[in-house]
C-alpha positions as CSV (number, residue, x, y, z in Angstrom):
1,X,-10.0,-0.8,30.6
2,X,-9.7,-3.7,28.2
3,X,-12.6,-2.4,26.1
4,X,-10.8,0.9,25.6
5,X,-7.6,-0.8,24.6
6,X,-9.6,-2.9,22.1
7,X,-11.2,0.2,20.6
8,X,-7.8,1.8,20.3
9,X,-6.4,-1.2,18.6
10,X,-9.3,-1.4,16.1
11,X,-8.8,2.3,15.3
12,X,-5.1,1.7,14.7
13,X,-5.8,-1.2,12.4
14,X,-8.3,0.9,10.4
15,X,-5.9,3.8,10.3
16,X,-3.1,1.6,8.9
17,X,-5.4,-0.1,6.4
18,X,-6.9,3.2,5.1
19,X,-3.5,4.8,4.9
20,X,-2.1,2.0,2.8
21,X,-5.2,1.9,0.7
22,X,-5.0,5.6,0.1
23,X,-1.3,5.3,-0.9
24,X,-2.2,2.5,-3.4
25,X,-5.1,4.5,-4.9
26,X,-2.9,7.5,-5.3
27,X,-0.2,5.4,-7.1
28,X,-2.8,3.8,-9.3
29,X,-4.6,7.0,-10.1
30,X,-1.4,8.8,-10.8
31,X,-0.4,6.0,-13.3
32,X,-3.8,6.1,-15.0
33,X,-3.6,9.9,-15.3
34,X,-0.2,9.7,-16.8
35,X,-1.4,7.2,-19.3
36,X,-4.3,9.4,-20.2
37,X,-2.6,12.8,-20.3
38,X,1.1,12.2,-20.8
39,X,1.2,9.8,-23.7
40,X,4.5,11.2,-25.0
41,X,6.2,10.9,-21.7
42,X,4.9,7.3,-21.1
43,X,5.9,6.3,-24.6
44,X,9.5,7.5,-24.1
45,X,12.0,4.7,-24.6
46,X,14.3,4.1,-21.7
47,X,16.1,1.2,-23.4
48,X,15.1,-0.5,-26.7
49,X,11.9,-2.4,-26.0
50,X,11.2,-0.7,-22.6
51,X,9.1,2.4,-22.4
52,X,8.6,4.5,-19.3
53,X,5.0,3.5,-19.3
54,X,5.8,-0.2,-19.1
55,X,8.3,0.4,-16.4
56,X,5.9,2.5,-14.3
57,X,3.2,-0.1,-14.9
58,X,5.5,-2.8,-13.4
59,X,6.3,-0.5,-10.5
60,X,2.6,-0.1,-9.8
61,X,2.4,-3.9,-9.3
62,X,5.6,-3.9,-7.2
63,X,4.2,-1.1,-5.1
64,X,1.1,-3.2,-4.3
65,X,3.4,-6.1,-3.2
66,X,5.5,-3.7,-1.0
67,X,2.4,-2.2,0.6
68,X,1.0,-5.7,1.2
69,X,4.4,-6.6,2.8
70,X,4.3,-3.5,5.0
71,X,0.8,-4.3,6.3
72,X,1.6,-8.0,6.9
73,X,4.8,-7.1,8.7
74,X,2.9,-4.5,10.9
75,X,0.1,-7.0,11.6
76,X,2.5,-9.8,12.5
77,X,4.8,-7.8,14.7
78,X,2.5,-5.2,16.3
79,X,-1.2,-6.0,15.9
80,X,-1.1,-9.7,16.6
81,X,1.0,-9.2,19.7
82,X,-1.5,-6.6,21.0
83,X,-4.4,-8.9,20.3
84,X,-2.6,-11.7,22.2
85,X,-2.0,-9.4,25.2
86,X,-5.7,-8.3,25.2
87,X,-6.8,-11.9,25.1
88,X,-4.5,-12.8,27.9
89,X,-2.6,-15.5,26.1
């Protein structure tokens, strides 16, 4: 019984990690493709001294922090509790 629960928990962790990795890769790839193929769009000035490309580049970094926070929050509230329960602590 406990072995099956452990396998389920490991699968859930992989699913979460791969989902968040896929989201980050999509964000990054989307940004790179915009830089490569939409130069006019990325060069458009939003306010003097700030282009859309610079703003989106900063948002790529912020998205990495947000996705990291999501995983850490999930691990601390859900995953760690399940591990403790499986270990009987």
